[in-house]
C-alpha positions in Angstrom: 50.6 119.4 -44.9 52.4 122.4 -43.7 53.2 125.9 -44.9 56.6 126.2 -43.3 58.3 126.6 -46.7 56.4 129.8 -47.7 58.4 132.2 -49.9 59.6 135.5 -48.5 56.8 138.0 -47.8 54.0 135.4 -47.5 52.4 134.5 -44.1 49.8 132.1 -42.9 46.8 134.3 -41.9 44.5 131.5 -40.9 44.8 127.7 -41.1 42.1 125.2 -40.2 43.6 121.8 -39.7 42.8 119.8 -42.8 40.6 122.6 -44.1 40.7 126.1 -45.4 43.9 128.1 -45.3 44.5 131.8 -46.0 47.9 133.1 -47.0 48.7 136.8 -47.2 51.5 138.7 -48.9 53.3 141.5 -47.1 50.7 142.5 -44.5 53.2 145.1 -43.2 52.8 147.1 -46.5 49.0 146.7 -47.0 48.2 148.1 -43.5 45.8 151.0 -44.4 48.4 153.8 -44.5 49.6 153.6 -48.0 47.3 150.9 -49.4 44.0 149.9 -48.1 43.9 146.5 -46.3 41.6 145.1 -49.0 44.5 145.4 -51.5 46.4 142.8 -49.5 47.3 140.0 -51.9 45.7 136.8 -50.6 45.7 133.1 -51.5 42.7 131.0 -50.4 42.9 127.3 -50.2 39.4 125.9 -49.7 37.1 123.1 -50.6 34.1 125.5 -50.3 31.7 126.0 -53.2 32.9 128.6 -55.7 29.3 129.7 -56.6 28.7 133.4 -56.4 25.7 133.5 -54.2 25.9 134.5 -50.6 26.9 131.8 -48.2 27.8 129.3 -50.9 31.4 129.1 -49.7 30.4 127.5 -46.5 29.3 124.3 -48.3 32.1 121.7 -48.8 32.7 120.3 -52.3 34.8 117.4 -53.5 37.3 119.8 -55.1 40.0 122.0 -53.6 40.4 125.5 -54.9 43.5 127.7 -54.9 42.6 131.3 -55.6 44.9 134.3 -55.5 43.3 137.7 -55.1 44.9 141.1 -55.3 41.8 142.6 -53.8 38.2 141.5 -53.3 36.7 140.2 -56.6 40.0 140.5 -58.5 41.2 136.9 -59.0 44.7 136.6 -60.6 45.0 132.9 -60.3 42.2 130.3 -59.9 43.0 126.6 -60.0 41.1 123.4 -58.9 42.4 120.1 -57.6 41.0 116.8 -56.5 43.1 116.4 -53.3 44.0 118.8 -50.6 47.7 117.8 -50.6 48.0 118.7 -54.3 46.2 122.0 -53.6 48.6 122.8 -50.8 51.5 122.2 -53.2 49.8 124.4 -55.7 49.2 127.2 -53.2 52.9 127.2 -52.3 53.7 127.3 -56.1 51.3 130.3 -56.6 52.9 132.1 -53.6 56.4 131.5 -55.0 55.4 132.6 -58.5 53.7 135.8 -57.1 56.7 136.6 -54.9 59.0 136.1 -57.9 56.9 138.5 -60.1 55.6 135.7 -62.3 51.9 136.4 -61.8 50.4 138.8 -64.3 48.2 140.7 -61.9 47.7 143.7 -64.3 45.9 141.4 -66.7 43.0 140.9 -64.2 42.1 144.7 -64.1 39.9 146.6 -66.5 40.7 149.9 -64.8 44.5 150.2 -64.0 45.6 151.0 -60.5 49.1 152.2 -61.4 50.3 153.2 -57.9 49.3 149.8 -56.6 50.9 148.0 -59.6 54.1 149.9 -59.1 54.3 148.9 -55.4 53.6 145.3 -56.3 56.3 145.5 -58.9 58.7 146.8 -56.3 57.8 144.1 -53.8 58.1 141.3 -56.3 61.2 142.5 -58.0 59.4 143.0 -61.3 60.6 145.6 -63.7 58.2 148.6 -64.0 55.5 148.0 -66.6 56.7 144.4 -67.2 53.7 142.5 -68.4 54.9 138.9 -68.6 54.0 136.1 -66.3 51.0 133.9 -65.8 
């Protein structure tokens, strides 16, 4: 499987052959000047354990997970698949939906980060304060 068909703005940050892959959105914007690097939207494709205890992710499972974060601990999409190939397709779909403004990242926050949301809206072509998407 390959990530050659990534939507505009997405880049492969790390890819282990047949294993975990990390995709990032617009690393040129989330570079520490205007927004801290931890706000870099990221998609993880992994078969590592999703348990919340330290080191759990290093243990392989029979499932593949596609998780999109807008910053650490803020998951805006989390999906599970039986096959890596299906998960790769899903990761590409999540990247496309995010780039098109069809991921409701505001819904994952308890405390709004309006400046961050406005910049994501601008980068994804979303109208300001638009709340639709999945």
